[in-house]
N, C-alpha and C positions, 0 to 999 in steps of 0.2 A: 579671322584667322586667329588661333590660339597660341600662346607663346608656353615653351617648355619650361616647367618651373627650375628656376637655376637657384642652387643653394651656394651660400658661401660655406666656408670650412674646408677642410682636409678629407679627404677619400681615405677609405681604410689602409690601401698601401704607403701613403703618407704618414699615417698615425702610426703603423706599424715600423716605419724606419726611424721616426724620432722616438720611438718608444723602446725598440728593441724586441716588440713582442709580434708574435707571428699574428698574421690575418686570421688565420684559424682561431687562435687563441681570442683575438679580439671579437670574434664572432660568438665564441663561448660565453664570454663576458657579457654580450648583449642578450642570448638565450637565458641567461642565469639572472638577468636583471641587475647587473653591476655596472653596465656602462649603458648609455643612450645615444643613439643617433637620429638623424632626420634623413629621408629618403627623398630622393630625385623622381621625378616622374617616370624614370627610367629603372627606379630602384636601387640605385645605387646609395649607399651609406655616406653621409657626410656629419662629421664630427667637429665639434668647436675646439678652439684651441684650449679650453680647459680641459677636455679630454685627455691631452697628456700627462697633466698633474694626475688624474682619476686613475688612469691606468699605472702609472708609478706607484699610488697607494695601493691598488689591488694588488700588485707584485710585493710590495711589502707585505701585505696582509696574508699572500700566499706564502712568501718567505718566512713566515712566523708560525708555518702549520696550519694556519685556519682553512677550511674547507668554504666552497662556495657557499653552502648554506649559512657558515658562521659569517662569512664575509658580508652577505646581505642581511644579516643580523647589526652588524658594526657599522655599516654605511651611512644608516639614517643621523650617526652621532655628527658625520663630518656635513649632512647634507641639510641639518638643522641643528647648528652647535649651539643655540641659546635656549634649548629645549631640556629642562633637568631631568625630566622623565624620561627623554632618550637617552640621555648621557648615563643617567643610572641603569637603564637596562642595558648598553652596550655595555658598561663597567661590570654588571653581573654575567653576562656574556662571556667577555675576555677573561674572568676570573674562571669561569666553568672550563673553559678551553684550556688555560693555563693548568689547570686540575688534571685534566686529561693528559697532557703532555707530561707534566711530573708522573702520572701513573705508567704511561708509555717507557718514559725514561727507567721507571724502575724495574719494569718488565726487562726492559735491555740488557739493565746491569744483572741481573740475575741470570739471564742468558750468557751474557758474558762471563761471569762468575762459573757457572757451570762449564763452560767450554775451556775456561782456563784449568779447572781441573783435569778434563782430558787431555789437554795438551801438556800438562805435567806428567800425567799417566803414559802418554805417548813418547814423551822424551825419555822417560825412565827406561820404558820397553827397548828404544831404539838404542840407547846406552848399553843396556844388557845384551842386545844383539850383538852389536859392535864388537864386544870385547870376547864373546862366546862362540859367535859363529860366521862362518864364510857366507858372501853375499849370495842368494840364492839367485841365478841366471832367470831373467824373465823371457819368455818367447814373444817375438813379436805378432 
């Protein structure tokens, strides 16, 4: 008689509760190679206790504006902390990502400045209208 393989660790629902990350996002992390699990004979995912810390790190990296592709580049530094080559590659990737974010910020500042010009012009226009004309009734 064969025994079903029993795995220790938490299932996806428990990991979701412990991390505040939806099961759907956890499955996405796994699809992207950011998180690993073992599978029971029934196909259920089982995660080690270390997965809680791993998910927390993944969330921090996403919160820092990194894409899943960039996170895939950064995680080897965590997985192989003593490898100088990996640390250098990770540093270079993070600096490129920071430069990309700086460029995005500069574009947003330009857009905000352009909007400020339009807001100022609209404010002057509204002030002129309020002193020279009666409000026009709008039909509903």
